[in-house]
C-alpha positions as CSV (number, residue, x, y, z in Angstrom):
1,X,-35.2,-51.1,41.5
2,X,-32.0,-50.0,43.2
3,X,-29.9,-50.9,40.1
4,X,-32.2,-48.9,37.9
5,X,-31.7,-45.8,40.1
6,X,-27.9,-46.2,40.1
7,X,-27.9,-46.5,36.4
8,X,-30.0,-43.4,36.1
9,X,-27.7,-41.5,38.5
10,X,-24.7,-42.6,36.4
11,X,-26.4,-41.3,33.2
12,X,-27.2,-38.0,34.9
13,X,-23.6,-37.6,36.1
14,X,-22.3,-38.4,32.6
15,X,-24.7,-35.9,31.0
16,X,-23.6,-33.3,33.6
17,X,-19.9,-33.8,32.7
18,X,-20.7,-33.6,29.0
19,X,-22.7,-30.4,29.6
20,X,-19.8,-28.8,31.5
21,X,-17.4,-29.7,28.7
22,X,-19.8,-28.2,26.1
23,X,-20.2,-25.0,28.2
24,X,-16.5,-24.5,28.4
25,X,-16.1,-25.1,24.6
26,X,-18.8,-22.6,23.8
27,X,-16.5,-19.8,24.9
28,X,-14.3,-20.6,21.9
29,X,-17.1,-20.8,19.3
30,X,-18.1,-17.6,17.7
31,X,-20.8,-16.2,15.4
32,X,-20.6,-12.9,13.5
33,X,-23.6,-11.0,12.3
34,X,-23.8,-7.6,10.5
35,X,-26.1,-4.7,10.0
36,X,-26.2,-2.0,7.4
37,X,-24.9,-4.2,4.6
38,X,-21.8,-5.0,6.6
39,X,-21.1,-1.5,7.9
40,X,-21.3,-2.9,11.4
41,X,-20.2,-6.4,12.4
42,X,-20.6,-7.9,15.8
43,X,-19.1,-11.2,17.0
44,X,-20.4,-13.1,20.0
45,X,-19.3,-16.4,21.5
46,X,-21.3,-19.3,22.6
47,X,-21.4,-18.0,26.2
48,X,-23.4,-15.0,24.7
49,X,-20.6,-12.5,25.3
50,X,-19.8,-9.8,22.7
51,X,-16.2,-10.4,21.8
52,X,-15.7,-8.1,18.8
53,X,-17.3,-5.1,17.2
54,X,-16.2,-3.7,13.8
55,X,-17.5,-0.4,12.4
56,X,-16.7,0.7,8.9
57,X,-14.9,4.0,8.8
58,X,-17.4,5.3,6.3
59,X,-20.2,5.1,8.8
60,X,-18.1,6.9,11.5
61,X,-17.1,9.6,9.0
62,X,-20.7,10.1,7.9
63,X,-21.5,11.7,11.3
64,X,-24.9,10.2,11.6
65,X,-24.7,9.2,15.3
66,X,-28.3,7.9,15.6
67,X,-27.9,5.7,12.5
68,X,-24.6,4.3,13.8
69,X,-26.1,3.6,17.2
70,X,-29.0,1.8,15.5
71,X,-26.7,-0.3,13.4
72,X,-24.6,-1.3,16.5
73,X,-27.7,-2.3,18.4
74,X,-29.0,-4.3,15.4
75,X,-25.7,-6.1,14.8
76,X,-25.2,-6.9,18.5
77,X,-28.7,-8.2,18.9
78,X,-28.4,-10.4,15.8
79,X,-25.0,-11.8,17.1
80,X,-26.4,-12.5,20.6
81,X,-29.4,-14.2,19.1
82,X,-27.2,-16.4,16.8
83,X,-25.0,-17.2,19.8
84,X,-28.0,-18.3,21.8
85,X,-29.2,-20.6,19.0
86,X,-25.7,-22.0,18.6
87,X,-25.5,-22.7,22.4
88,X,-28.9,-24.3,22.4
89,X,-28.0,-26.6,19.5
90,X,-24.7,-27.6,21.1
91,X,-26.4,-28.3,24.5
92,X,-29.3,-30.3,22.8
93,X,-26.7,-32.6,21.3
94,X,-25.8,-33.7,24.8
95,X,-29.3,-33.7,26.3
96,X,-31.3,-35.2,23.4
97,X,-33.7,-37.7,24.8
98,X,-32.7,-36.9,28.4
99,X,-34.8,-33.8,29.1
100,X,-38.5,-33.4,28.4
101,X,-39.4,-30.9,25.6
102,X,-39.4,-27.4,26.9
103,X,-37.2,-28.1,29.9
104,X,-34.2,-25.8,29.8
105,X,-30.8,-26.0,31.3
106,X,-30.1,-23.1,33.7
107,X,-28.0,-20.5,32.1
108,X,-29.0,-21.5,28.5
């Protein structure tokens, strides 16, 4: 029984090291989403941080502040949602078969 426990501990330690590696790599992976037919583009990384926001000059010059605010919120939310999905997919590659369904890793 003792050997089984040591083997399981080694597996958990290996998974933890792989998870830490994936988490650090997620900062370099990005997704970009847009709103308003590309008038606003938001880019987020796998750590769910907004890293870039592009706004078409036409939208700014149009003067419709509320529309611009809505487009920014929509683009950012889409980018953060996509970043979350990307992070979950990357983490699941490491944890497949190791965690019961529905059990999440803290921070993801």
